[in-house]
Chimera marker file (.cmm) of the C-alpha trace (Angstrom):
<marker_set name="trace">
<marker id="1" x="96.659" y="93.786" z="59.325" r="1" g="1" b="0" radius="0.5"/>
<marker id="2" x="98.314" y="91.073" z="61.363" r="1" g="1" b="0" radius="0.5"/>
<marker id="3" x="100.912" y="93.473" z="62.694" r="1" g="1" b="0" radius="0.5"/>
<marker id="4" x="98.300" y="95.897" z="63.995" r="1" g="1" b="0" radius="0.5"/>
<marker id="5" x="96.570" y="93.128" z="65.897" r="1" g="1" b="0" radius="0.5"/>
<marker id="6" x="99.811" y="91.894" z="67.411" r="1" g="1" b="0" radius="0.5"/>
<marker id="7" x="100.935" y="95.381" z="68.307" r="1" g="1" b="0" radius="0.5"/>
<marker id="8" x="97.562" y="96.199" z="69.842" r="1" g="1" b="0" radius="0.5"/>
<marker id="9" x="97.440" y="92.841" z="71.628" r="1" g="1" b="0" radius="0.5"/>
<marker id="10" x="100.954" y="93.344" z="72.992" r="1" g="1" b="0" radius="0.5"/>
<marker id="11" x="100.075" y="96.782" z="74.305" r="1" g="1" b="0" radius="0.5"/>
<marker id="12" x="96.921" y="95.407" z="75.880" r="1" g="1" b="0" radius="0.5"/>
<marker id="13" x="98.932" y="92.532" z="77.338" r="1" g="1" b="0" radius="0.5"/>
<marker id="14" x="101.390" y="94.936" z="78.963" r="1" g="1" b="0" radius="0.5"/>
<marker id="15" x="98.519" y="96.917" z="80.438" r="1" g="1" b="0" radius="0.5"/>
<marker id="16" x="96.935" y="93.744" z="81.788" r="1" g="1" b="0" radius="0.5"/>
<marker id="17" x="100.254" y="92.618" z="83.271" r="1" g="1" b="0" radius="0.5"/>
<marker id="18" x="100.798" y="96.012" z="84.922" r="1" g="1" b="0" radius="0.5"/>
<marker id="19" x="97.270" y="95.982" z="86.337" r="1" g="1" b="0" radius="0.5"/>
<marker id="20" x="97.706" y="92.434" z="87.632" r="1" g="1" b="0" radius="0.5"/>
<marker id="21" x="101.028" y="93.343" z="89.251" r="1" g="1" b="0" radius="0.5"/>
<marker id="22" x="99.460" y="96.359" z="90.949" r="1" g="1" b="0" radius="0.5"/>
<marker id="23" x="96.591" y="94.261" z="92.280" r="1" g="1" b="0" radius="0.5"/>
<marker id="24" x="98.886" y="91.492" z="93.511" r="1" g="1" b="0" radius="0.5"/>
<marker id="25" x="101.583" y="93.697" z="95.044" r="1" g="1" b="0" radius="0.5"/>
<marker id="26" x="99.368" y="96.254" z="96.786" r="1" g="1" b="0" radius="0.5"/>
<marker id="27" x="98.481" y="93.943" z="99.710" r="1" g="1" b="0" radius="0.5"/>
<marker id="28" x="102.181" y="93.304" z="100.321" r="1" g="1" b="0" radius="0.5"/>
<marker id="29" x="102.683" y="96.965" z="101.109" r="1" g="1" b="0" radius="0.5"/>
<marker id="30" x="100.686" y="96.379" z="104.285" r="1" g="1" b="0" radius="0.5"/>
<marker id="31" x="102.878" y="93.530" z="105.505" r="1" g="1" b="0" radius="0.5"/>
<marker id="32" x="105.002" y="94.324" z="108.498" r="1" g="1" b="0" radius="0.5"/>
<marker id="33" x="104.812" y="97.437" z="110.572" r="1" g="1" b="0" radius="0.5"/>
<marker id="34" x="106.370" y="100.789" z="109.892" r="1" g="1" b="0" radius="0.5"/>
<marker id="35" x="109.184" y="101.487" z="112.322" r="1" g="1" b="0" radius="0.5"/>
<marker id="36" x="109.032" y="105.267" z="112.465" r="1" g="1" b="0" radius="0.5"/>
<marker id="37" x="110.452" y="105.741" z="108.994" r="1" g="1" b="0" radius="0.5"/>
<marker id="38" x="113.328" y="103.292" z="109.516" r="1" g="1" b="0" radius="0.5"/>
<marker id="39" x="111.807" y="100.607" z="107.288" r="1" g="1" b="0" radius="0.5"/>
<marker id="40" x="109.539" y="97.618" z="107.545" r="1" g="1" b="0" radius="0.5"/>
<marker id="41" x="109.678" y="95.478" z="110.664" r="1" g="1" b="0" radius="0.5"/>
<marker id="42" x="108.395" y="91.887" z="110.604" r="1" g="1" b="0" radius="0.5"/>
<marker id="43" x="107.512" y="90.468" z="114.007" r="1" g="1" b="0" radius="0.5"/>
<marker id="44" x="108.332" y="86.746" z="114.234" r="1" g="1" b="0" radius="0.5"/>
<marker id="45" x="106.616" y="84.924" z="117.133" r="1" g="1" b="0" radius="0.5"/>
<marker id="46" x="108.311" y="81.639" z="118.023" r="1" g="1" b="0" radius="0.5"/>
<marker id="47" x="107.939" y="78.985" z="120.731" r="1" g="1" b="0" radius="0.5"/>
<marker id="48" x="110.255" y="79.119" z="123.736" r="1" g="1" b="0" radius="0.5"/>
<marker id="49" x="111.899" y="75.850" z="122.703" r="1" g="1" b="0" radius="0.5"/>
<marker id="50" x="114.514" y="76.799" z="120.155" r="1" g="1" b="0" radius="0.5"/>
<marker id="51" x="114.249" y="80.531" z="120.853" r="1" g="1" b="0" radius="0.5"/>
<marker id="52" x="118.010" y="80.985" z="120.430" r="1" g="1" b="0" radius="0.5"/>
<marker id="53" x="117.944" y="79.348" z="116.996" r="1" g="1" b="0" radius="0.5"/>
<marker id="54" x="114.930" y="81.444" z="115.977" r="1" g="1" b="0" radius="0.5"/>
<marker id="55" x="116.650" y="84.627" z="117.143" r="1" g="1" b="0" radius="0.5"/>
<marker id="56" x="119.779" y="83.672" z="115.186" r="1" g="1" b="0" radius="0.5"/>
<marker id="57" x="117.675" y="83.014" z="112.066" r="1" g="1" b="0" radius="0.5"/>
<marker id="58" x="115.926" y="86.360" z="112.443" r="1" g="1" b="0" radius="0.5"/>
<marker id="59" x="119.272" y="88.135" z="112.832" r="1" g="1" b="0" radius="0.5"/>
<marker id="60" x="120.727" y="86.366" z="109.782" r="1" g="1" b="0" radius="0.5"/>
<marker id="61" x="117.685" y="87.179" z="107.623" r="1" g="1" b="0" radius="0.5"/>
<marker id="62" x="117.789" y="90.800" z="108.779" r="1" g="1" b="0" radius="0.5"/>
<marker id="63" x="121.463" y="91.057" z="107.850" r="1" g="1" b="0" radius="0.5"/>
<marker id="64" x="120.855" y="89.468" z="104.445" r="1" g="1" b="0" radius="0.5"/>
<marker id="65" x="117.967" y="91.879" z="103.775" r="1" g="1" b="0" radius="0.5"/>
<marker id="66" x="120.473" y="94.767" z="103.772" r="1" g="1" b="0" radius="0.5"/>
<marker id="67" x="118.062" y="97.322" z="105.148" r="1" g="1" b="0" radius="0.5"/>
<marker id="68" x="114.982" y="96.381" z="103.103" r="1" g="1" b="0" radius="0.5"/>
<marker id="69" x="113.322" y="95.047" z="106.249" r="1" g="1" b="0" radius="0.5"/>
<marker id="70" x="114.126" y="93.920" z="109.777" r="1" g="1" b="0" radius="0.5"/>
<marker id="71" x="112.865" y="90.814" z="111.579" r="1" g="1" b="0" radius="0.5"/>
<marker id="72" x="112.209" y="91.046" z="115.313" r="1" g="1" b="0" radius="0.5"/>
<marker id="73" x="111.912" y="87.684" z="117.030" r="1" g="1" b="0" radius="0.5"/>
<marker id="74" x="109.515" y="87.437" z="119.992" r="1" g="1" b="0" radius="0.5"/>
<marker id="75" x="109.515" y="84.361" z="122.217" r="1" g="1" b="0" radius="0.5"/>
<marker id="76" x="106.147" y="82.968" z="123.231" r="1" g="1" b="0" radius="0.5"/>
<marker id="77" x="105.543" y="81.470" z="126.697" r="1" g="1" b="0" radius="0.5"/>
<marker id="78" x="106.589" y="77.823" z="127.240" r="1" g="1" b="0" radius="0.5"/>
<marker id="79" x="103.103" y="76.613" z="128.163" r="1" g="1" b="0" radius="0.5"/>
<marker id="80" x="101.031" y="75.795" z="125.062" r="1" g="1" b="0" radius="0.5"/>
<marker id="81" x="97.852" y="77.234" z="126.606" r="1" g="1" b="0" radius="0.5"/>
<marker id="82" x="99.646" y="80.503" z="127.369" r="1" g="1" b="0" radius="0.5"/>
<marker id="83" x="100.980" y="80.598" z="123.795" r="1" g="1" b="0" radius="0.5"/>
<marker id="84" x="97.490" y="80.201" z="122.357" r="1" g="1" b="0" radius="0.5"/>
<marker id="85" x="96.085" y="82.778" z="124.766" r="1" g="1" b="0" radius="0.5"/>
<marker id="86" x="98.738" y="85.373" z="123.894" r="1" g="1" b="0" radius="0.5"/>
<marker id="87" x="98.256" y="84.891" z="120.148" r="1" g="1" b="0" radius="0.5"/>
<marker id="88" x="94.454" y="84.888" z="120.462" r="1" g="1" b="0" radius="0.5"/>
<marker id="89" x="94.566" y="88.148" z="122.416" r="1" g="1" b="0" radius="0.5"/>
<marker id="90" x="96.815" y="89.732" z="119.798" r="1" g="1" b="0" radius="0.5"/>
<marker id="91" x="94.597" y="88.557" z="116.946" r="1" g="1" b="0" radius="0.5"/>
<marker id="92" x="91.392" y="89.639" z="118.704" r="1" g="1" b="0" radius="0.5"/>
<marker id="93" x="92.925" y="93.016" z="119.490" r="1" g="1" b="0" radius="0.5"/>
<marker id="94" x="93.886" y="93.470" z="115.824" r="1" g="1" b="0" radius="0.5"/>
<marker id="95" x="97.560" y="93.712" z="116.735" r="1" g="1" b="0" radius="0.5"/>
<marker id="96" x="99.209" y="94.967" z="113.552" r="1" g="1" b="0" radius="0.5"/>
<marker id="97" x="102.633" y="93.730" z="114.664" r="1" g="1" b="0" radius="0.5"/>
<marker id="98" x="101.585" y="90.063" z="114.451" r="1" g="1" b="0" radius="0.5"/>
<marker id="99" x="103.201" y="89.119" z="111.136" r="1" g="1" b="0" radius="0.5"/>
<marker id="100" x="104.652" y="85.595" z="111.430" r="1" g="1" b="0" radius="0.5"/>
<marker id="101" x="103.756" y="82.752" z="113.785" r="1" g="1" b="0" radius="0.5"/>
<link id1="1" id2="2" r="1" g="1" b="0" radius="0.2"/>
<link id1="2" id2="3" r="1" g="1" b="0" radius="0.2"/>
<link id1="3" id2="4" r="1" g="1" b="0" radius="0.2"/>
<link id1="4" id2="5" r="1" g="1" b="0" radius="0.2"/>
<link id1="5" id2="6" r="1" g="1" b="0" radius="0.2"/>
<link id1="6" id2="7" r="1" g="1" b="0" radius="0.2"/>
<link id1="7" id2="8" r="1" g="1" b="0" radius="0.2"/>
<link id1="8" id2="9" r="1" g="1" b="0" radius="0.2"/>
<link id1="9" id2="10" r="1" g="1" b="0" radius="0.2"/>
<link id1="10" id2="11" r="1" g="1" b="0" radius="0.2"/>
<link id1="11" id2="12" r="1" g="1" b="0" radius="0.2"/>
<link id1="12" id2="13" r="1" g="1" b="0" radius="0.2"/>
<link id1="13" id2="14" r="1" g="1" b="0" radius="0.2"/>
<link id1="14" id2="15" r="1" g="1" b="0" radius="0.2"/>
<link id1="15" id2="16" r="1" g="1" b="0" radius="0.2"/>
<link id1="16" id2="17" r="1" g="1" b="0" radius="0.2"/>
<link id1="17" id2="18" r="1" g="1" b="0" radius="0.2"/>
<link id1="18" id2="19" r="1" g="1" b="0" radius="0.2"/>
<link id1="19" id2="20" r="1" g="1" b="0" radius="0.2"/>
<link id1="20" id2="21" r="1" g="1" b="0" radius="0.2"/>
<link id1="21" id2="22" r="1" g="1" b="0" radius="0.2"/>
<link id1="22" id2="23" r="1" g="1" b="0" radius="0.2"/>
<link id1="23" id2="24" r="1" g="1" b="0" radius="0.2"/>
<link id1="24" id2="25" r="1" g="1" b="0" radius="0.2"/>
<link id1="25" id2="26" r="1" g="1" b="0" radius="0.2"/>
<link id1="26" id2="27" r="1" g="1" b="0" radius="0.2"/>
<link id1="27" id2="28" r="1" g="1" b="0" radius="0.2"/>
<link id1="28" id2="29" r="1" g="1" b="0" radius="0.2"/>
<link id1="29" id2="30" r="1" g="1" b="0" radius="0.2"/>
<link id1="30" id2="31" r="1" g="1" b="0" radius="0.2"/>
<link id1="31" id2="32" r="1" g="1" b="0" radius="0.2"/>
<link id1="32" id2="33" r="1" g="1" b="0" radius="0.2"/>
<link id1="33" id2="34" r="1" g="1" b="0" radius="0.2"/>
<link id1="34" id2="35" r="1" g="1" b="0" radius="0.2"/>
<link id1="35" id2="36" r="1" g="1" b="0" radius="0.2"/>
<link id1="36" id2="37" r="1" g="1" b="0" radius="0.2"/>
<link id1="37" id2="38" r="1" g="1" b="0" radius="0.2"/>
<link id1="38" id2="39" r="1" g="1" b="0" radius="0.2"/>
<link id1="39" id2="40" r="1" g="1" b="0" radius="0.2"/>
<link id1="40" id2="41" r="1" g="1" b="0" radius="0.2"/>
<link id1="41" id2="42" r="1" g="1" b="0" radius="0.2"/>
<link id1="42" id2="43" r="1" g="1" b="0" radius="0.2"/>
<link id1="43" id2="44" r="1" g="1" b="0" radius="0.2"/>
<link id1="44" id2="45" r="1" g="1" b="0" radius="0.2"/>
<link id1="45" id2="46" r="1" g="1" b="0" radius="0.2"/>
<link id1="46" id2="47" r="1" g="1" b="0" radius="0.2"/>
<link id1="47" id2="48" r="1" g="1" b="0" radius="0.2"/>
<link id1="48" id2="49" r="1" g="1" b="0" radius="0.2"/>
<link id1="49" id2="50" r="1" g="1" b="0" radius="0.2"/>
<link id1="50" id2="51" r="1" g="1" b="0" radius="0.2"/>
<link id1="51" id2="52" r="1" g="1" b="0" radius="0.2"/>
<link id1="52" id2="53" r="1" g="1" b="0" radius="0.2"/>
<link id1="53" id2="54" r="1" g="1" b="0" radius="0.2"/>
<link id1="54" id2="55" r="1" g="1" b="0" radius="0.2"/>
<link id1="55" id2="56" r="1" g="1" b="0" radius="0.2"/>
<link id1="56" id2="57" r="1" g="1" b="0" radius="0.2"/>
<link id1="57" id2="58" r="1" g="1" b="0" radius="0.2"/>
<link id1="58" id2="59" r="1" g="1" b="0" radius="0.2"/>
<link id1="59" id2="60" r="1" g="1" b="0" radius="0.2"/>
<link id1="60" id2="61" r="1" g="1" b="0" radius="0.2"/>
<link id1="61" id2="62" r="1" g="1" b="0" radius="0.2"/>
<link id1="62" id2="63" r="1" g="1" b="0" radius="0.2"/>
<link id1="63" id2="64" r="1" g="1" b="0" radius="0.2"/>
<link id1="64" id2="65" r="1" g="1" b="0" radius="0.2"/>
<link id1="65" id2="66" r="1" g="1" b="0" radius="0.2"/>
<link id1="66" id2="67" r="1" g="1" b="0" radius="0.2"/>
<link id1="67" id2="68" r="1" g="1" b="0" radius="0.2"/>
<link id1="68" id2="69" r="1" g="1" b="0" radius="0.2"/>
<link id1="69" id2="70" r="1" g="1" b="0" radius="0.2"/>
<link id1="70" id2="71" r="1" g="1" b="0" radius="0.2"/>
<link id1="71" id2="72" r="1" g="1" b="0" radius="0.2"/>
<link id1="72" id2="73" r="1" g="1" b="0" radius="0.2"/>
<link id1="73" id2="74" r="1" g="1" b="0" radius="0.2"/>
<link id1="74" id2="75" r="1" g="1" b="0" radius="0.2"/>
<link id1="75" id2="76" r="1" g="1" b="0" radius="0.2"/>
<link id1="76" id2="77" r="1" g="1" b="0" radius="0.2"/>
<link id1="77" id2="78" r="1" g="1" b="0" radius="0.2"/>
<link id1="78" id2="79" r="1" g="1" b="0" radius="0.2"/>
<link id1="79" id2="80" r="1" g="1" b="0" radius="0.2"/>
<link id1="80" id2="81" r="1" g="1" b="0" radius="0.2"/>
<link id1="81" id2="82" r="1" g="1" b="0" radius="0.2"/>
<link id1="82" id2="83" r="1" g="1" b="0" radius="0.2"/>
<link id1="83" id2="84" r="1" g="1" b="0" radius="0.2"/>
<link id1="84" id2="85" r="1" g="1" b="0" radius="0.2"/>
<link id1="85" id2="86" r="1" g="1" b="0" radius="0.2"/>
<link id1="86" id2="87" r="1" g="1" b="0" radius="0.2"/>
<link id1="87" id2="88" r="1" g="1" b="0" radius="0.2"/>
<link id1="88" id2="89" r="1" g="1" b="0" radius="0.2"/>
<link id1="89" id2="90" r="1" g="1" b="0" radius="0.2"/>
<link id1="90" id2="91" r="1" g="1" b="0" radius="0.2"/>
<link id1="91" id2="92" r="1" g="1" b="0" radius="0.2"/>
<link id1="92" id2="93" r="1" g="1" b="0" radius="0.2"/>
<link id1="93" id2="94" r="1" g="1" b="0" radius="0.2"/>
<link id1="94" id2="95" r="1" g="1" b="0" radius="0.2"/>
<link id1="95" id2="96" r="1" g="1" b="0" radius="0.2"/>
<link id1="96" id2="97" r="1" g="1" b="0" radius="0.2"/>
<link id1="97" id2="98" r="1" g="1" b="0" radius="0.2"/>
<link id1="98" id2="99" r="1" g="1" b="0" radius="0.2"/>
<link id1="99" id2="100" r="1" g="1" b="0" radius="0.2"/>
<link id1="100" id2="101" r="1" g="1" b="0" radius="0.2"/>
</marker_set>
């Protein structure tokens, strides 16, 4: 009797875990933008100060990803108001390439 309950509970537990994984991982499929069948591209928007370091980080992460995804670094304007305006316009326009800020 105890074995049947454990076996049934284990099977139910695996189903619950699979369902939870599907629910949690499905939104991640929408992250990034499809690059014409060449993989996922993450757009990384960074301030102008330190743009070279951000570009180097993006290149290093892309290399370490080994083709699973690519990070494209985009430099924002130097002026803080212009930065906010550019990001607000992208967000308001439902820009699907705006992944990381």
